[in-house]
Each structure stands twice: as structure tokens, then as C-alpha cells.
C-alpha positions as CSV (number, residue, x, y, z in Angstrom):
1,X,8.8,-12.6,-26.2
2,X,9.8,-9.0,-25.5
3,X,6.2,-7.9,-26.1
4,X,4.9,-10.5,-23.7
5,X,7.4,-9.5,-21.0
6,X,6.4,-5.8,-21.4
7,X,2.7,-6.7,-21.0
8,X,3.4,-8.9,-17.9
9,X,5.9,-6.6,-16.2
10,X,3.2,-4.3,-14.4
11,X,1.5,-7.4,-13.0
12,X,4.7,-8.9,-11.7
13,X,5.8,-5.6,-10.2
14,X,2.5,-5.2,-8.3
15,X,2.5,-8.8,-7.0
16,X,6.1,-8.4,-5.9
17,X,5.2,-5.2,-4.0
18,X,2.5,-7.1,-2.1
19,X,5.0,-9.7,-1.0
20,X,7.1,-6.8,0.2
21,X,4.3,-5.2,2.1
22,X,3.3,-8.6,3.7
23,X,6.9,-9.0,5.0
24,X,6.8,-5.4,6.3
25,X,3.5,-6.1,8.2
26,X,5.0,-9.1,10.0
27,X,8.4,-7.5,10.7
28,X,6.9,-4.2,11.9
29,X,4.4,-6.1,14.1
30,X,7.3,-7.9,15.9
31,X,9.3,-4.6,16.2
32,X,6.2,-2.8,17.7
33,X,5.7,-5.6,20.1
34,X,9.3,-5.1,21.3
35,X,8.7,-1.5,22.1
36,X,9.5,0.3,18.8
37,X,7.9,3.7,18.7
38,X,5.8,4.1,15.6
39,X,6.8,7.8,15.1
40,X,10.4,6.9,15.2
41,X,9.9,3.9,12.9
42,X,8.2,6.2,10.2
43,X,11.0,8.8,10.4
44,X,13.9,6.3,10.3
45,X,12.2,4.4,7.5
46,X,12.1,7.4,5.2
47,X,15.6,8.5,6.2
48,X,16.9,5.1,5.0
49,X,14.8,5.3,1.8
50,X,16.2,8.8,1.1
51,X,19.8,7.7,1.6
52,X,19.5,4.6,-0.5
53,X,17.5,6.0,-3.5
54,X,19.2,9.4,-3.7
55,X,22.4,8.3,-5.6
56,X,20.3,6.4,-8.2
57,X,18.1,9.5,-8.7
58,X,21.1,11.8,-9.0
59,X,22.9,9.8,-11.6
60,X,20.1,8.2,-13.6
61,X,17.8,11.2,-13.8
62,X,20.4,13.9,-14.1
63,X,19.1,15.0,-17.5
64,X,15.5,14.0,-17.2
65,X,14.7,15.8,-13.9
66,X,12.2,18.6,-14.5
67,X,12.6,22.1,-13.0
68,X,11.3,22.5,-9.5
69,X,8.4,25.0,-9.2
70,X,6.3,26.2,-6.2
71,X,3.2,24.2,-7.2
72,X,5.3,21.0,-7.6
73,X,7.1,21.7,-4.3
74,X,3.7,22.1,-2.5
75,X,2.4,18.8,-3.9
76,X,5.6,17.0,-2.8
77,X,5.2,18.6,0.7
78,X,1.6,17.3,0.8
79,X,2.7,13.9,-0.4
80,X,5.3,13.7,2.3
81,X,2.7,14.5,4.9
82,X,-0.1,12.3,3.6
83,X,1.7,9.0,3.5
84,X,5.0,9.0,5.4
85,X,3.5,11.0,8.3
86,X,-0.3,10.6,8.7
87,X,-0.9,7.2,7.0
88,X,2.0,5.3,8.5
89,X,1.7,6.6,12.1
90,X,-2.1,5.9,12.1
91,X,-1.5,2.5,10.5
92,X,1.3,1.5,12.9
93,X,-0.7,2.7,15.9
94,X,-3.7,0.6,14.7
95,X,-1.4,-2.4,14.2
96,X,-0.3,-2.1,17.8
97,X,-3.9,-2.6,18.9
98,X,-4.7,-5.4,16.5
99,X,-2.6,-7.7,14.4
100,X,-0.6,-7.7,11.2
101,X,-3.3,-9.8,9.4
102,X,-6.1,-7.4,10.4
103,X,-3.9,-4.5,9.3
104,X,-3.6,-6.0,5.8
105,X,-7.4,-6.8,5.9
106,X,-8.2,-3.2,6.5
107,X,-5.9,-2.1,3.7
108,X,-8.4,-3.9,1.3
109,X,-10.5,-0.8,1.5
110,X,-7.8,1.1,-0.5
111,X,-9.0,-0.1,-4.0
112,X,-12.6,1.0,-3.2
113,X,-11.5,4.4,-1.8
114,X,-9.0,5.0,-4.6
115,X,-11.7,4.0,-7.2
116,X,-14.1,6.6,-5.8
117,X,-11.5,9.3,-5.7
118,X,-10.4,8.4,-9.3
119,X,-13.9,8.8,-10.4
120,X,-14.3,12.2,-8.7
121,X,-11.0,13.5,-10.2
122,X,-11.8,11.9,-13.6
123,X,-8.9,9.6,-13.6
124,X,-11.3,6.7,-14.2
125,X,-14.5,6.4,-16.2
126,X,-17.4,3.9,-15.9
127,X,-19.6,3.2,-18.9
128,X,-22.5,1.1,-17.8
129,X,-23.0,0.0,-21.4
130,X,-19.7,-1.7,-21.5
131,X,-19.1,-5.0,-19.7
132,X,-15.4,-4.4,-19.0
133,X,-16.2,-1.0,-17.5
134,X,-18.8,-2.5,-15.2
135,X,-16.5,-5.3,-14.3
136,X,-14.2,-2.8,-12.5
137,X,-17.0,-1.9,-10.2
138,X,-18.2,-5.5,-9.7
139,X,-14.6,-6.6,-9.0
140,X,-14.1,-3.8,-6.4
141,X,-17.4,-4.8,-4.6
142,X,-16.4,-8.6,-4.6
143,X,-13.0,-7.7,-3.2
144,X,-14.6,-5.6,-0.4
145,X,-17.0,-8.5,0.3
146,X,-14.1,-10.9,0.6
147,X,-12.4,-8.5,3.1
148,X,-15.7,-8.3,5.1
149,X,-15.8,-12.1,5.2
150,X,-12.3,-12.3,6.5
151,X,-13.1,-9.7,9.1
152,X,-16.6,-10.7,10.3
153,X,-16.6,-14.5,9.9
154,X,-14.0,-16.5,11.7
155,X,-15.1,-20.2,11.4
156,X,-13.1,-23.2,12.5
157,X,-9.3,-23.0,12.7
158,X,-7.3,-24.7,10.0
159,X,-4.0,-26.1,11.3
160,X,-1.6,-25.6,8.4
161,X,1.4,-25.2,10.7
162,X,1.5,-27.1,14.0
163,X,3.5,-25.6,16.8
164,X,3.6,-26.7,20.5
165,X,4.7,-23.2,21.4
166,X,1.7,-21.4,19.9
167,X,-0.5,-19.8,22.5
168,X,-4.0,-18.7,21.5
169,X,-6.3,-17.0,24.0
170,X,-10.0,-17.8,23.8
171,X,-11.4,-15.1,26.1
172,X,-11.9,-11.5,24.8
173,X,-12.4,-8.8,27.4
174,X,-14.3,-5.5,26.9
175,X,-10.9,-3.7,26.9
176,X,-9.7,-5.9,24.1
177,X,-12.8,-5.2,22.0
178,X,-12.4,-1.4,22.6
179,X,-8.7,-1.5,21.6
180,X,-9.7,-3.6,18.5
181,X,-12.3,-1.0,17.5
182,X,-9.9,1.9,18.1
183,X,-7.2,0.1,16.1
184,X,-9.5,-0.4,13.1
185,X,-10.4,3.3,13.2
186,X,-6.7,4.3,13.2
187,X,-6.0,2.0,10.2
188,X,-9.1,3.2,8.2
189,X,-7.8,6.8,8.7
190,X,-4.4,5.7,7.5
191,X,-5.5,3.9,4.4
192,X,-7.7,6.8,3.4
193,X,-4.6,9.0,3.4
194,X,-2.8,6.3,1.4
195,X,-5.5,6.4,-1.3
196,X,-5.3,10.2,-1.4
197,X,-1.5,9.8,-1.7
198,X,-1.8,7.6,-4.7
199,X,-4.2,10.0,-6.4
200,X,-2.0,13.0,-5.7
201,X,1.1,11.0,-6.9
202,X,-0.7,10.4,-10.2
203,X,-1.3,14.1,-10.7
204,X,2.2,15.1,-9.6
205,X,3.9,12.6,-12.0
206,X,2.2,14.5,-14.9
207,X,4.0,17.7,-13.9
208,X,7.2,16.0,-12.5
209,X,7.8,12.8,-14.6
210,X,10.9,11.6,-12.8
211,X,9.9,8.7,-10.5
212,X,13.3,8.3,-8.7
213,X,13.7,11.9,-7.9
214,X,10.1,12.2,-6.8
215,X,10.6,9.2,-4.5
216,X,13.6,10.9,-2.9
217,X,11.9,14.2,-2.4
218,X,8.8,12.6,-0.9
219,X,10.9,10.5,1.4
220,X,13.0,13.5,2.4
221,X,10.0,15.7,3.1
222,X,8.4,12.8,5.0
223,X,11.6,12.5,7.1
224,X,11.6,16.2,8.0
225,X,7.9,16.5,8.6
226,X,7.8,13.2,10.5
227,X,10.7,14.3,12.8
228,X,8.9,17.5,13.7
229,X,5.7,15.6,14.5
230,X,7.6,13.0,16.5
231,X,9.4,15.6,18.6
232,X,6.0,17.2,19.4
233,X,4.3,14.0,20.5
234,X,7.3,12.1,21.8
235,X,9.6,13.9,24.2
236,X,11.5,10.9,25.4
237,X,14.7,10.9,23.4
238,X,15.6,7.3,24.4
239,X,13.0,6.0,21.9
240,X,15.4,7.1,19.0
241,X,18.0,4.5,20.0
242,X,18.3,1.4,17.8
243,X,20.2,-1.8,18.4
244,X,21.0,-4.8,16.3
245,X,17.5,-6.3,16.7
246,X,14.1,-6.4,15.2
247,X,13.8,-2.6,15.4
248,X,16.8,-2.1,13.1
249,X,15.5,-4.8,10.7
250,X,12.1,-3.1,10.6
251,X,13.7,0.3,9.8
252,X,16.0,-1.1,7.1
253,X,13.4,-3.4,5.4
254,X,10.6,-0.8,5.5
255,X,12.9,1.9,4.3
256,X,14.5,0.1,1.3
257,X,11.6,-2.1,0.2
258,X,8.4,-0.4,1.3
259,X,9.3,3.2,0.8
260,X,12.2,3.5,-1.6
261,X,11.5,0.7,-4.1
262,X,7.7,0.8,-3.6
263,X,7.3,4.6,-4.3
264,X,9.4,4.3,-7.4
265,X,7.8,1.1,-8.8
266,X,4.3,2.4,-7.9
267,X,5.0,5.7,-9.8
268,X,6.1,3.9,-12.9
269,X,3.0,1.6,-12.9
270,X,0.7,4.6,-12.1
271,X,2.0,6.4,-15.2
272,X,1.4,3.3,-17.4
273,X,-1.8,1.8,-15.9
274,X,-3.3,4.4,-13.5
275,X,-4.0,4.5,-9.8
276,X,-6.9,2.0,-9.7
277,X,-4.7,-0.7,-11.3
278,X,-2.0,-0.2,-8.7
279,X,-4.4,-0.4,-5.7
280,X,-6.4,-3.4,-7.1
281,X,-3.5,-5.7,-6.0
282,X,-3.6,-4.6,-2.4
283,X,-5.9,-7.5,-1.3
284,X,-3.1,-10.0,-2.2
285,X,-1.1,-8.6,0.7
286,X,-3.7,-9.9,3.2
287,X,-3.5,-13.5,1.9
288,X,0.4,-13.4,2.0
289,X,0.4,-11.8,5.5
290,X,-2.0,-14.3,7.0
291,X,0.2,-17.1,5.6
292,X,3.4,-15.5,7.0
293,X,1.8,-14.9,10.4
294,X,0.8,-18.6,10.6
295,X,4.4,-19.6,9.8
296,X,6.4,-16.9,11.6
297,X,4.2,-15.8,14.4
298,X,2.3,-19.1,14.8
299,X,-1.1,-17.4,14.4
300,X,-4.1,-19.7,13.4
301,X,-5.7,-19.4,10.0
302,X,-9.5,-19.8,10.1
303,X,-12.0,-20.9,7.5
304,X,-13.3,-17.3,7.1
305,X,-9.8,-16.2,6.1
306,X,-9.7,-18.8,3.4
307,X,-13.2,-18.1,2.0
308,X,-12.5,-14.4,2.1
309,X,-9.2,-14.9,0.3
310,X,-11.0,-16.8,-2.5
311,X,-13.4,-13.9,-3.0
312,X,-10.6,-11.4,-3.0
313,X,-8.8,-13.4,-5.8
314,X,-12.0,-13.5,-7.9
315,X,-12.6,-9.7,-7.3
316,X,-9.0,-8.9,-8.1
317,X,-9.1,-10.9,-11.4
318,X,-12.3,-9.1,-12.4
319,X,-10.8,-5.7,-11.8
320,X,-7.6,-6.5,-13.6
321,X,-9.6,-8.0,-16.5
322,X,-11.8,-4.9,-16.7
323,X,-8.7,-2.6,-16.7
324,X,-6.9,-4.6,-19.4
325,X,-10.0,-4.4,-21.7
326,X,-10.4,-0.7,-20.7
327,X,-6.8,0.0,-21.9
328,X,-7.3,-2.0,-25.1
329,X,-10.5,0.0,-25.8
330,X,-8.9,3.3,-25.1
331,X,-5.9,2.4,-27.3
332,X,-8.3,1.5,-30.2
333,X,-10.2,4.7,-29.8
334,X,-7.0,6.8,-29.9
335,X,-5.9,5.0,-33.1
336,X,-9.3,5.7,-34.7
337,X,-9.1,9.3,-33.7
338,X,-5.6,9.6,-35.3
339,X,-6.8,8.0,-38.5
340,X,-9.8,10.3,-38.7
341,X,-7.6,13.4,-38.2
342,X,-5.2,12.2,-41.0
343,X,-8.1,11.7,-43.4
């Protein structure tokens, strides 16, 4: 039973994170609609994460925390700028122009970008002679295809949730199309930084194997760097004020769940399964977000979204199957190498 729980734990962890991200997409979309500044949201989010995770890192990793060196510090500085500053501000700005569902749709490019980067930096290998190795590539392509279906094909609306108060506009102006395009470009830039962050986090954990402490340091650097960037681009100090409303909820939820807990859990799973495994679950977020938007924000779900979601699930299963077989093959090869060295 314990062995089964250990094997299932990474899968449960990554699926749980996608529920967390989906909730963030919807809550942040509401906060941004109510005038929340995306620079301020990113700064407060990581400030909250730093304050919440720091006590756990201090006490739980007191003896396990490695010595800080200049190369490690520079990597942490880069991590703090890549995801907390560049990724999140581009992503939130893109979300302003589009929707929470489209934001999660665009995030489906993360597995493909991460897979390519992992191949370049030799964190992943593809052996065309092995079925499970090719399955990782095929699964990534199917996932990307599913995301394209959700984006490009609308189809008839499926009324899962009926609401008399839901308002849906049928006419799309040229200005709306332009904003839609700009929003997608912002989000693609953001998720490219997110993929780079995951790869760099993988390398950093090899030199600094303390997930909680690394999470705190990245969030702290992200807070400082983000504050500097915010003060450069946003001179109106009134945007920093928070009340007991959706803005405060967005800051608290994003900080605790999507920065503090996510960076830590992601780091643990990356060390165990690698960056490609972590990002392969990203497409689930889109399905969950679309469902939440239909329920909370009264958005319509179309046939294209359902067909795309089905392809995404098939692609995800293919990638995960390939990774599991890949790990088994690597484990068997290492055992054989040890036996040969003993003989």
C-alpha cells in the first residue's frame, strides 16, 4: 500500500496543482476586471508567499540548507525575474485582453516548449527505436493539437449551466480582434519564460537541494525585483491599496497556493520525475478553468472546447505513459550497470 501511495503521489500532486491554477485564473480575472493592477498583483502575491513559507523553510530545512554561493545566488536572481516578474506580468496583461479560459489554453504550449528546452539541455532523451520514448513526442503533439482545436474551432454552445443573468455578445469589432491578438502574444511570451523557469529550477535544485528555502528565496527576489519594475512602470501609488474584496482574495490565494505551495511541490516533483513530467499536466488546467468559468463567470462552453479537452486528455495520458516507461527503463539500466561493475 505504501509503495502504491509513493508511486501515485507525484500524479496527485500535479493534478492538485492544476486545480489550484484554475482557481487562480478565475479569481485573478475577476480582480483584474475590478481594476487590480497586474504589477501590484505579482508583487503582493510573492510577498505573501515569502511570509507564509519562510517559517517552514527556516525550521524544517535548518540542517539541510546548502551554503549560498555566488553562482547559486545569480540563478535565484534569474529565477525571481523569469517567473514572478516577466512571466506573471505578461500573463496577467494578456488575461486582461482575453479571458481566463484562453489564458489556460495558451498555457498548453508550456509542455512543448519545456520538452524542446529539455532536449537542448539534455534533461530529456528521445530514442526513436523505443515506443515509450516516441510516445512522449506523440503525446506532446496531440496535446498541442487539442489546444489548437479549443482555440480555433468554436462550434455550437453547450448549455451545462443555465443562467438568466449571463450576457454573451455576438459581435466582434476590429478593436476586439486586435486586443485578442495582443493578449495572446503577451501570454505566449509569459509561458515561454515559465518554461525557462522550470528548466532553470531543475538545474538549480541540483546545486541547492532545499525546495522550501529555494521557494522562499525565489519569491523574495521576485518581490524585490517586481517592486522595482512596478515603480518604474506605475507611478500612481493609489494602485497599491487593497480592500476586503476580490483584489485581496486574488493576492492571498495566488500567493499561498500558486506561488508558495506550487514552487515547493513543483521542485519536489522535478527532482523525482523531471521538468517534462511536471509541465505535461498543464493542459488539465484549461479543462478545469473552462468548467469553473461556466459555473462562476457564466461563460458558455462550446463543442470545440469539449473536443479539444478530449484530445488533451489523450495526449496527457500518452506523455505520462511514456515517462513512466522511460523511468522504468532508466532504473533497469542503472541496476544492470551496478551489477556489471560488481562483477
